VOZAVO-975005 format. One record per residue (C-alpha): residue in one letter; residue number from 0; x, y, z. Coordinates in pm, whole numbers. Example, Ala and Ser with C-alpha at 12.3 -4.5 7.8 and 13.67 -1.06 7.14 Angstrom:
% VOZAVO-975005
{rest = A	nr = 0	px = 1230	py = -450	pz = 780}
{rest = S	nr = 1	px = 1367	py = -106	pz = 714}
This chain:
% VOZAVO-975005
{rest = M	nr = 0	px = -9219	py = -238	pz = 10047}
{rest = A	nr = 1	px = -8899	py = -425	pz = 10119}
{rest = H	nr = 2	px = -9104	py = -744	pz = 10154}
{rest = T	nr = 3	px = -9255	py = -690	pz = 9809}
{rest = D	nr = 4	px = -8913	py = -630	pz = 9659}
{rest = S	nr = 5	px = -8785	py = -947	pz = 9825}
{rest = S	nr = 6	px = -9083	py = -1147	pz = 9689}
{rest = N	nr = 7	px = -9022	py = -1012	pz = 9339}
{rest = D	nr = 8	px = -8655	py = -1102	pz = 9366}
{rest = D	nr = 9	px = -8748	py = -1453	pz = 9479}
{rest = E	nr = 10	px = -8982	py = -1495	pz = 9184}
{rest = A	nr = 11	px = -8719	py = -1373	pz = 8940}
{rest = A	nr = 12	px = -8465	py = -1612	pz = 9092}
{rest = V	nr = 13	px = -8710	py = -1903	pz = 9064}
{rest = V	nr = 14	px = -8767	py = -1824	pz = 8696}
{rest = E	nr = 15	px = -8392	py = -1832	pz = 8640}
{rest = V	nr = 16	px = -8356	py = -2168	pz = 8813}
{rest = I	nr = 17	px = -8649	py = -2322	pz = 8624}
{rest = N	nr = 18	px = -8503	py = -2199	pz = 8295}
{rest = T	nr = 19	px = -8183	py = -2377	pz = 8396}
{rest = L	nr = 20	px = -8391	py = -2694	pz = 8448}
{rest = Q	nr = 21	px = -8517	py = -2657	pz = 8090}
{rest = D	nr = 22	px = -8156	py = -2638	pz = 7975}
{rest = I	nr = 23	px = -8077	py = -2959	pz = 8167}
{rest = I	nr = 24	px = -8363	py = -3157	pz = 8011}
{rest = G	nr = 25	px = -8336	py = -3000	pz = 7666}
{rest = T	nr = 26	px = -7991	py = -3114	pz = 7555}
{rest = D	nr = 27	px = -8135	py = -3336	pz = 7279}
{rest = A	nr = 28	px = -7958	py = -3632	pz = 7435}
{rest = G	nr = 29	px = -8145	py = -3869	pz = 7204}
{rest = G	nr = 30	px = -8032	py = -3684	pz = 6892}
{rest = R	nr = 31	px = -8386	py = -3644	pz = 6759}
{rest = G	nr = 32	px = -8388	py = -3268	pz = 6712}
{rest = M	nr = 33	px = -8618	py = -3196	pz = 7005}
{rest = K	nr = 34	px = -8459	py = -2855	pz = 7073}
{rest = S	nr = 35	px = -8678	py = -2703	pz = 6804}
{rest = L	nr = 36	px = -8982	py = -2816	pz = 7003}
{rest = I	nr = 37	px = -8892	py = -2618	pz = 7318}
{rest = V	nr = 38	px = -9129	py = -2330	pz = 7395}
{rest = P	nr = 39	px = -8930	py = -2071	pz = 7593}
{rest = G	nr = 40	px = -9094	py = -1998	pz = 7927}
{rest = D	nr = 41	px = -9344	py = -2284	pz = 7914}
{rest = L	nr = 42	px = -9173	py = -2488	pz = 8188}
{rest = V	nr = 43	px = -9194	py = -2180	pz = 8412}
{rest = D	nr = 44	px = -9563	py = -2131	pz = 8330}
{rest = A	nr = 45	px = -9640	py = -2503	pz = 8371}
{rest = S	nr = 46	px = -9465	py = -2506	pz = 8709}
{rest = R	nr = 47	px = -9672	py = -2210	pz = 8825}
{rest = V	nr = 48	px = -9999	py = -2369	pz = 8715}
{rest = F	nr = 49	px = -9907	py = -2699	pz = 8883}
{rest = A	nr = 50	px = -9804	py = -2533	pz = 9210}
{rest = K	nr = 51	px = -10098	py = -2295	pz = 9244}
{rest = L	nr = 52	px = -10416	py = -2498	pz = 9196}
{rest = P	nr = 53	px = -10691	py = -2345	pz = 9412}
{rest = I	nr = 54	px = -10875	py = -2543	pz = 9679}
{rest = T	nr = 55	px = -11248	py = -2575	pz = 9612}
{rest = Q	nr = 56	px = -11493	py = -2484	pz = 9888}
{rest = K	nr = 57	px = -11820	py = -2677	pz = 9910}
{rest = S	nr = 58	px = -12097	py = -2616	pz = 10158}
{rest = N	nr = 59	px = -12275	py = -2882	pz = 10359}
{rest = N	nr = 60	px = -12475	py = -2902	pz = 10683}
{rest = Q	nr = 61	px = -12158	py = -2868	pz = 10888}
{rest = G	nr = 62	px = -12040	py = -2559	pz = 10696}
{rest = A	nr = 63	px = -11775	py = -2511	pz = 10428}
{rest = L	nr = 64	px = -11580	py = -2817	pz = 10318}
{rest = A	nr = 65	px = -11241	py = -2783	pz = 10150}
{rest = I	nr = 66	px = -11193	py = -3011	pz = 9849}
{rest = A	nr = 67	px = -10836	py = -3077	pz = 9733}
{rest = P	nr = 68	px = -10780	py = -3021	pz = 9360}
{rest = L	nr = 69	px = -10777	py = -3330	pz = 9138}
{rest = V	nr = 70	px = -10486	py = -3378	pz = 8899}
{rest = L	nr = 71	px = -10521	py = -3628	pz = 8616}
{rest = V	nr = 72	px = -10190	py = -3756	pz = 8480}
{rest = V	nr = 73	px = -10245	py = -3916	pz = 8140}
{rest = S	nr = 74	px = -9970	py = -4134	pz = 8001}
{rest = G	nr = 75	px = -9900	py = -4447	pz = 7800}
{rest = F	nr = 76	px = -9720	py = -4485	pz = 7471}
{rest = P	nr = 77	px = -9771	py = -4846	pz = 7356}
{rest = C	nr = 78	px = -9506	py = -4833	pz = 7084}
{rest = C	nr = 79	px = -9369	py = -5186	pz = 7140}
{rest = V	nr = 80	px = -9656	py = -5307	pz = 6926}
{rest = Q	nr = 81	px = -9532	py = -5664	pz = 6880}
{rest = H	nr = 82	px = -9529	py = -5732	pz = 7253}
{rest = D	nr = 83	px = -9779	py = -5768	pz = 7535}
{rest = P	nr = 84	px = -9768	py = -5536	pz = 7718}
{rest = P	nr = 85	px = -9655	py = -5288	pz = 7452}
{rest = T	nr = 86	px = -9557	py = -5028	pz = 7713}
{rest = E	nr = 87	px = -9225	py = -4842	pz = 7691}
{rest = T	nr = 88	px = -8998	py = -4732	pz = 7977}
{rest = D	nr = 89	px = -9035	py = -4362	pz = 7895}
{rest = G	nr = 90	px = -9356	py = -4247	pz = 8061}
{rest = P	nr = 91	px = -9418	py = -4444	pz = 8381}
{rest = P	nr = 92	px = -9126	py = -4293	pz = 8580}
{rest = G	nr = 93	px = -9209	py = -3937	pz = 8473}
{rest = T	nr = 94	px = -9574	py = -3999	pz = 8555}
{rest = M	nr = 95	px = -9487	py = -4125	pz = 8904}
{rest = A	nr = 96	px = -9265	py = -3820	pz = 8963}
{rest = I	nr = 97	px = -9557	py = -3592	pz = 8876}
{rest = C	nr = 98	px = -9781	py = -3795	pz = 9107}
{rest = K	nr = 99	px = -9531	py = -3760	pz = 9394}
{rest = A	nr = 100	px = -9522	py = -3384	pz = 9346}
{rest = A	nr = 101	px = -9902	py = -3362	pz = 9323}
{rest = L	nr = 102	px = -9942	py = -3549	pz = 9651}
{rest = A	nr = 103	px = -9676	py = -3334	pz = 9822}
{rest = L	nr = 104	px = -9856	py = -3022	pz = 9701}
{rest = G	nr = 105	px = -10176	py = -3143	pz = 9868}
{rest = Y	nr = 106	px = -10369	py = -3260	pz = 9562}
{rest = R	nr = 107	px = -10565	py = -3572	pz = 9479}
{rest = V	nr = 108	px = -10425	py = -3757	pz = 9179}
{rest = K	nr = 109	px = -10537	py = -4020	pz = 8931}
{rest = V	nr = 110	px = -10339	py = -4180	pz = 8648}
{rest = V	nr = 111	px = -10521	py = -4250	pz = 8322}
{rest = T	nr = 112	px = -10391	py = -4484	pz = 8052}
{rest = D	nr = 113	px = -10495	py = -4754	pz = 7804}
{rest = D	nr = 114	px = -10602	py = -5105	pz = 7908}
{rest = C	nr = 115	px = -10297	py = -5245	pz = 7729}
{rest = N	nr = 116	px = -10067	py = -5046	pz = 7960}
{rest = R	nr = 117	px = -10246	py = -5137	pz = 8282}
{rest = V	nr = 118	px = -10008	py = -5405	pz = 8411}
{rest = V	nr = 119	px = -9701	py = -5179	pz = 8387}
{rest = F	nr = 120	px = -9866	py = -4869	pz = 8529}
{rest = Q	nr = 121	px = -10023	py = -5070	pz = 8810}
{rest = A	nr = 122	px = -9677	py = -5200	pz = 8900}
{rest = A	nr = 123	px = -9548	py = -4840	pz = 8893}
{rest = V	nr = 124	px = -9830	py = -4708	pz = 9112}
{rest = D	nr = 125	px = -9795	py = -4995	pz = 9359}
{rest = E	nr = 126	px = -9418	py = -4940	pz = 9385}
{rest = S	nr = 127	px = -9433	py = -4562	pz = 9417}
{rest = H	nr = 128	px = -9760	py = -4458	pz = 9580}
{rest = G	nr = 129	px = -9980	py = -4754	pz = 9674}
{rest = D	nr = 130	px = -10338	py = -4658	pz = 9759}
{rest = L	nr = 131	px = -10267	py = -4284	pz = 9737}
{rest = V	nr = 132	px = -10295	py = -4286	pz = 9356}
{rest = Q	nr = 133	px = -10583	py = -4440	pz = 9161}
{rest = L	nr = 134	px = -10519	py = -4596	pz = 8821}
{rest = V	nr = 135	px = -10796	py = -4568	pz = 8562}
{rest = T	nr = 136	px = -10773	py = -4742	pz = 8224}
{rest = F	nr = 137	px = -10986	py = -4744	pz = 7912}
{rest = P	nr = 138	px = -11017	py = -4983	pz = 7615}
{rest = P	nr = 139	px = -10955	py = -4887	pz = 7251}
{rest = E	nr = 140	px = -11230	py = -4669	pz = 7107}
{rest = P	nr = 141	px = -11421	py = -4947	pz = 6923}
{rest = N	nr = 142	px = -11454	py = -5133	pz = 7254}
{rest = M	nr = 143	px = -11567	py = -4836	pz = 7465}
{rest = T	nr = 144	px = -11896	py = -4913	pz = 7641}
{rest = T	nr = 145	px = -12160	py = -4667	pz = 7755}
{rest = D	nr = 146	px = -12018	py = -4703	pz = 8107}
{rest = D	nr = 147	px = -11668	py = -4627	pz = 7978}
{rest = Q	nr = 148	px = -11792	py = -4315	pz = 7803}
{rest = A	nr = 149	px = -11969	py = -4202	pz = 8119}
{rest = K	nr = 150	px = -11656	py = -4264	pz = 8330}
{rest = L	nr = 151	px = -11443	py = -4070	pz = 8083}
{rest = K	nr = 152	px = -11685	py = -3777	pz = 8089}
{rest = E	nr = 153	px = -11696	py = -3782	pz = 8470}
{rest = L	nr = 154	px = -11316	py = -3763	pz = 8490}
{rest = A	nr = 155	px = -11313	py = -3470	pz = 8248}
{rest = N	nr = 156	px = -11573	py = -3286	pz = 8454}
{rest = E	nr = 157	px = -11402	py = -3335	pz = 8791}
{rest = A	nr = 158	px = -11041	py = -3265	pz = 8687}
{rest = N	nr = 159	px = -10881	py = -2939	pz = 8799}
{rest = L	nr = 160	px = -10564	py = -3000	pz = 8597}
{rest = I	nr = 161	px = -10453	py = -3250	pz = 8333}
{rest = V	nr = 162	px = -10087	py = -3331	pz = 8281}
{rest = A	nr = 163	px = -9982	py = -3553	pz = 7989}
{rest = C	nr = 164	px = -9646	py = -3725	pz = 8020}
{rest = E	nr = 165	px = -9536	py = -3921	pz = 7713}
{rest = R	nr = 166	px = -9896	py = -3978	pz = 7611}
{rest = A	nr = 167	px = -9964	py = -4083	pz = 7252}
{rest = G	nr = 168	px = -10135	py = -3801	pz = 7065}
{rest = P	nr = 169	px = -10351	py = -3831	pz = 6753}
{rest = G	nr = 170	px = -10216	py = -3691	pz = 6428}
{rest = K	nr = 171	px = -10419	py = -3506	pz = 6169}
{rest = D	nr = 172	px = -10598	py = -3828	pz = 6067}
{rest = G	nr = 173	px = -10704	py = -3901	pz = 6427}
{rest = H	nr = 174	px = -10464	py = -4195	pz = 6468}
{rest = C	nr = 175	px = -10164	py = -4224	pz = 6701}
{rest = Y	nr = 176	px = -9828	py = -4321	pz = 6554}
{rest = T	nr = 177	px = -9487	py = -4431	pz = 6675}
{rest = M	nr = 178	px = -9176	py = -4239	pz = 6563}
{rest = R	nr = 179	px = -9147	py = -4501	pz = 6285}
{rest = A	nr = 180	px = -9506	py = -4416	pz = 6181}
{rest = I	nr = 181	px = -9653	py = -4748	pz = 6300}
{rest = D	nr = 182	px = -10026	py = -4694	pz = 6352}
{rest = M	nr = 183	px = -10099	py = -4784	pz = 6717}
{rest = T	nr = 184	px = -10465	py = -4689	pz = 6682}
{rest = A	nr = 185	px = -10515	py = -4938	pz = 6397}
{rest = K	nr = 186	px = -10357	py = -5205	pz = 6617}
{rest = Q	nr = 187	px = -10631	py = -5148	pz = 6876}
{rest = L	nr = 188	px = -10393	py = -5021	pz = 7144}
{rest = I	nr = 189	px = -10510	py = -4661	pz = 7190}
{rest = A	nr = 190	px = -10796	py = -4552	pz = 7414}
{rest = P	nr = 191	px = -10967	py = -4220	pz = 7329}
{rest = I	nr = 192	px = -10806	py = -4039	pz = 7621}
{rest = H	nr = 193	px = -10753	py = -3732	pz = 7404}
{rest = T	nr = 194	px = -11131	py = -3681	pz = 7405}
{rest = L	nr = 195	px = -11119	py = -3661	pz = 7786}
{rest = V	nr = 196	px = -10857	py = -3386	pz = 7754}
{rest = E	nr = 197	px = -11053	py = -3200	pz = 7487}
{rest = L	nr = 198	px = -11371	py = -3209	pz = 7699}
{rest = A	nr = 199	px = -11189	py = -3088	pz = 8010}
{rest = M	nr = 200	px = -11023	py = -2807	pz = 7814}
{rest = S	nr = 201	px = -11363	py = -2697	pz = 7682}
{rest = H	nr = 202	px = -11457	py = -2636	pz = 8049}
{rest = G	nr = 203	px = -11145	py = -2424	pz = 8104}
{rest = T	nr = 204	px = -10934	py = -2694	pz = 8272}
{rest = P	nr = 205	px = -10564	py = -2625	pz = 8213}
{rest = F	nr = 206	px = -10366	py = -2884	pz = 8015}
{rest = L	nr = 207	px = -9991	py = -2930	pz = 8058}
{rest = A	nr = 208	px = -9798	py = -3171	pz = 7836}
{rest = I	nr = 209	px = -9454	py = -3330	pz = 7828}
{rest = G	nr = 210	px = -9305	py = -3487	pz = 7517}
{rest = D	nr = 211	px = -8980	py = -3552	pz = 7334}
{rest = G	nr = 212	px = -9056	py = -3648	pz = 6975}
{rest = G	nr = 213	px = -9352	py = -3455	pz = 6836}
{rest = N	nr = 214	px = -9605	py = -3740	pz = 6841}
{rest = E	nr = 215	px = -9715	py = -3689	pz = 7201}
{rest = L	nr = 216	px = -10044	py = -3540	pz = 7317}
{rest = G	nr = 217	px = -10009	py = -3164	pz = 7354}
{rest = M	nr = 218	px = -9737	py = -3126	pz = 7089}
{rest = G	nr = 219	px = -9983	py = -2954	pz = 6858}
{rest = K	nr = 220	px = -9858	py = -2631	pz = 7018}
{rest = V	nr = 221	px = -9542	py = -2668	pz = 6806}
{rest = Y	nr = 222	px = -9697	py = -2847	pz = 6508}
{rest = A	nr = 223	px = -9527	py = -2618	pz = 6255}
{rest = A	nr = 224	px = -9189	py = -2689	pz = 6418}
{rest = I	nr = 225	px = -9256	py = -3063	pz = 6396}
{rest = L	nr = 226	px = -9323	py = -3039	pz = 6022}
{rest = A	nr = 227	px = -9016	py = -2821	pz = 5969}
{rest = N	nr = 228	px = -8779	py = -3045	pz = 6166}
{rest = P	nr = 229	px = -8567	py = -3260	pz = 5930}
{rest = Q	nr = 230	px = -8486	py = -3501	pz = 6215}
{rest = I	nr = 231	px = -8853	py = -3587	pz = 6265}
{rest = Q	nr = 232	px = -8926	py = -3813	pz = 5974}
{rest = K	nr = 233	px = -9286	py = -3843	pz = 5857}
{rest = G	nr = 234	px = -9378	py = -3548	pz = 6077}
{rest = E	nr = 235	px = -9690	py = -3482	pz = 5870}
{rest = T	nr = 236	px = -9815	py = -3828	pz = 5962}
{rest = I	nr = 237	px = -9701	py = -3865	pz = 6322}
{rest = G	nr = 238	px = -9721	py = -3503	pz = 6444}
{rest = A	nr = 239	px = -9975	py = -3466	pz = 6724}
{rest = V	nr = 240	px = -10233	py = -3194	pz = 6660}
{rest = L	nr = 241	px = -10385	py = -3122	pz = 7003}
{rest = A	nr = 242	px = -10210	py = -2823	pz = 7161}
{rest = A	nr = 243	px = -10131	py = -2802	pz = 7531}
{rest = D	nr = 244	px = -10168	py = -2475	pz = 7719}
{rest = H	nr = 245	px = -9808	py = -2516	pz = 7832}
{rest = L	nr = 246	px = -9567	py = -2761	pz = 7670}
{rest = V	nr = 247	px = -9252	py = -2906	pz = 7827}
{rest = A	nr = 248	px = -9019	py = -3049	pz = 7562}
{rest = A	nr = 249	px = -8742	py = -3273	pz = 7693}
{rest = S	nr = 250	px = -8476	py = -3509	pz = 7559}
{rest = V	nr = 251	px = -8665	py = -3784	pz = 7744}
{rest = S	nr = 252	px = -9019	py = -3732	pz = 7868}
{rest = N	nr = 253	px = -8936	py = -3878	pz = 8210}
{rest = W	nr = 254	px = -8686	py = -3595	pz = 8250}
{rest = G	nr = 255	px = -8962	py = -3346	pz = 8179}
{rest = G	nr = 256	px = -9161	py = -3505	pz = 8462}
{rest = Y	nr = 257	px = -8868	py = -3453	pz = 8699}
{rest = A	nr = 258	px = -8831	py = -3090	pz = 8589}
{rest = L	nr = 259	px = -9201	py = -3011	pz = 8627}
{rest = A	nr = 260	px = -9205	py = -3164	pz = 8977}
{rest = A	nr = 261	px = -8896	py = -2964	pz = 9072}
{rest = G	nr = 262	px = -9026	py = -2641	pz = 8920}
{rest = A	nr = 263	px = -9354	py = -2671	pz = 9107}
{rest = A	nr = 264	px = -9163	py = -2731	pz = 9432}
{rest = L	nr = 265	px = -8967	py = -2408	pz = 9383}
{rest = V	nr = 266	px = -9278	py = -2207	pz = 9300}
{rest = R	nr = 267	px = -9463	py = -2343	pz = 9605}
{rest = A	nr = 268	px = -9162	py = -2269	pz = 9828}
{rest = T	nr = 269	px = -9188	py = -1898	pz = 9745}
{rest = E	nr = 270	px = -9549	py = -1891	pz = 9868}
{rest = D	nr = 271	px = -9558	py = -2148	pz = 10151}
{rest = N	nr = 272	px = -9291	py = -2129	pz = 10417}
{rest = T	nr = 273	px = -9420	py = -2427	pz = 10615}
{rest = K	nr = 274	px = -9131	py = -2610	pz = 10450}
{rest = T	nr = 275	px = -8789	py = -2490	pz = 10343}
{rest = V	nr = 276	px = -8695	py = -2485	pz = 9976}
{rest = Q	nr = 277	px = -8493	py = -2800	pz = 10032}
{rest = E	nr = 278	px = -8785	py = -2973	pz = 10206}
{rest = W	nr = 279	px = -9023	py = -2885	pz = 9922}
{rest = V	nr = 280	px = -8776	py = -3015	pz = 9664}
{rest = E	nr = 281	px = -8722	py = -3344	pz = 9847}
{rest = A	nr = 282	px = -9098	py = -3383	pz = 9901}
{rest = C	nr = 283	px = -9170	py = -3344	pz = 9529}
{rest = L	nr = 284	px = -8873	py = -3513	pz = 9357}
{rest = P	nr = 285	px = -8806	py = -3888	pz = 9352}
{rest = T	nr = 286	px = -8471	py = -4014	pz = 9477}
{rest = E	nr = 287	px = -8229	py = -4202	pz = 9256}
{rest = A	nr = 288	px = -8289	py = -4518	pz = 9459}
{rest = E	nr = 289	px = -8665	py = -4482	pz = 9406}
{rest = E	nr = 290	px = -8615	py = -4443	pz = 9031}
{rest = M	nr = 291	px = -8396	py = -4752	pz = 9010}
{rest = A	nr = 292	px = -8649	py = -4960	pz = 9204}
{rest = L	nr = 293	px = -8940	py = -4821	pz = 9001}
{rest = L	nr = 294	px = -8787	py = -4897	pz = 8663}
{rest = A	nr = 295	px = -8692	py = -5247	pz = 8778}
{rest = K	nr = 296	px = -9057	py = -5310	pz = 8878}
{rest = C	nr = 297	px = -9182	py = -5177	pz = 8544}
{rest = V	nr = 298	px = -8942	py = -5399	pz = 8349}
{rest = A	nr = 299	px = -9039	py = -5698	pz = 8561}
{rest = A	nr = 300	px = -9400	py = -5626	pz = 8461}
{rest = G	nr = 301	px = -9306	py = -5641	pz = 8092}
{rest = C	nr = 302	px = -9204	py = -5282	pz = 8014}
{rest = R	nr = 303	px = -8954	py = -5234	pz = 7729}
{rest = D	nr = 304	px = -8716	py = -4972	pz = 7600}
{rest = G	nr = 305	px = -8907	py = -4794	pz = 7322}
{rest = V	nr = 306	px = -8597	py = -4772	pz = 7103}
{rest = S	nr = 307	px = -8433	py = -5113	pz = 7151}
{rest = G	nr = 308	px = -8753	py = -5307	pz = 7226}
{rest = L	nr = 309	px = -8569	py = -5494	pz = 7501}
{rest = M	nr = 310	px = -8696	py = -5561	pz = 7853}
{rest = E	nr = 311	px = -8418	py = -5376	pz = 8033}
{rest = S	nr = 312	px = -8371	py = -5075	pz = 8259}
{rest = T	nr = 313	px = -8287	py = -4836	pz = 7978}
{rest = V	nr = 314	px = -8491	py = -4545	pz = 7844}
{rest = D	nr = 315	px = -8504	py = -4437	pz = 7479}
{rest = G	nr = 316	px = -8191	py = -4640	pz = 7408}
{rest = M	nr = 317	px = -7992	py = -4473	pz = 7685}
{rest = P	nr = 318	px = -7862	py = -4640	pz = 8002}
{rest = L	nr = 319	px = -8046	py = -4569	pz = 8327}
{rest = E	nr = 320	px = -7743	py = -4373	pz = 8452}
{rest = R	nr = 321	px = -7822	py = -4098	pz = 8197}
{rest = S	nr = 322	px = -8163	py = -4050	pz = 8357}
{rest = L	nr = 323	px = -8018	py = -4065	pz = 8708}
{rest = E	nr = 324	px = -7759	py = -3805	pz = 8609}
{rest = C	nr = 325	px = -8036	py = -3577	pz = 8484}
{rest = L	nr = 326	px = -8232	py = -3624	pz = 8807}
{rest = R	nr = 327	px = -7913	py = -3555	pz = 9006}
{rest = N	nr = 328	px = -7848	py = -3234	pz = 8814}
{rest = I	nr = 329	px = -8208	py = -3117	pz = 8862}
{rest = R	nr = 330	px = -8191	py = -3185	pz = 9236}
{rest = Q	nr = 331	px = -7854	py = -3014	pz = 9282}
{rest = T	nr = 332	px = -7969	py = -2710	pz = 9082}
{rest = C	nr = 333	px = -8279	py = -2675	pz = 9298}
{rest = L	nr = 334	px = -8102	py = -2735	pz = 9629}
{rest = S	nr = 335	px = -7854	py = -2460	pz = 9547}
{rest = F	nr = 336	px = -8140	py = -2210	pz = 9543}
{rest = S	nr = 337	px = -8236	py = -2020	pz = 9857}
{rest = L	nr = 338	px = -8504	py = -1760	pz = 9923}
{rest = L	nr = 339	px = -8401	py = -1400	pz = 9998}
């Protein structure tokens, strides 16, 4: 009985720490009113889902074969529409953090984005994970071939979890918009990745989403809050309508990726003592040096700050040090936690 009480205490303590992580990422550092988009408890729930994916057993002539769960991380917000590539610096780092956590948790992982974002995301994958992560890209919907449609359907069918990190989400008219209401779909930049998510969800696959402005895939869960937020201009046009099962709202979507990775590490640590809490956290979270190197590689590949439009190691108009400070705070908060 004492063991059960201890386990319950550990779970309660983990919830408290993860809620603190939400506070760290939800300061509205960008001044865009994102606090109204926070769903209390959703980072906790998302962390649990991410940490507890079941292993699939398949039978063959040699007996049962364990198949690691497949996580699809969908990203890409091509808001720098006048440039090639149009990819912004918010998205790739958060996506790579989620990939690192997925690999540490024992999962297979693939990153899915638009063709126009390929060069930046390939640079990010090469820098962070090499051959351990597969990058899959799709063309804009008018250019989708029969083979593309079949590949998209196959991904939806084989996914055990989908996580969207700063992924453009269609509004009520089916088009994806920047915060300034520039139509990225009309500019032939957006692949129909949302249809992959919708198909997977129809099979019962859980969908987690991270966003910071209201126009990201999964933000439909707080659609009413988007419309009611005076700091989100043209919310009726840009607001994304597809709802995630669990939504992580952050000042910067990359920060949400850090928090989800950290939260999953803490949840796993309460159930798997093959590593200490500290070892799980370090296995799942990127280091500051890794983040600096990653962003430099992305910028060298043509990535731009989505606010300033400049090819520089800034994110949403904020210096890189703001993101490193957030990562530092997340790490220190997690490392201060110990199991009972």
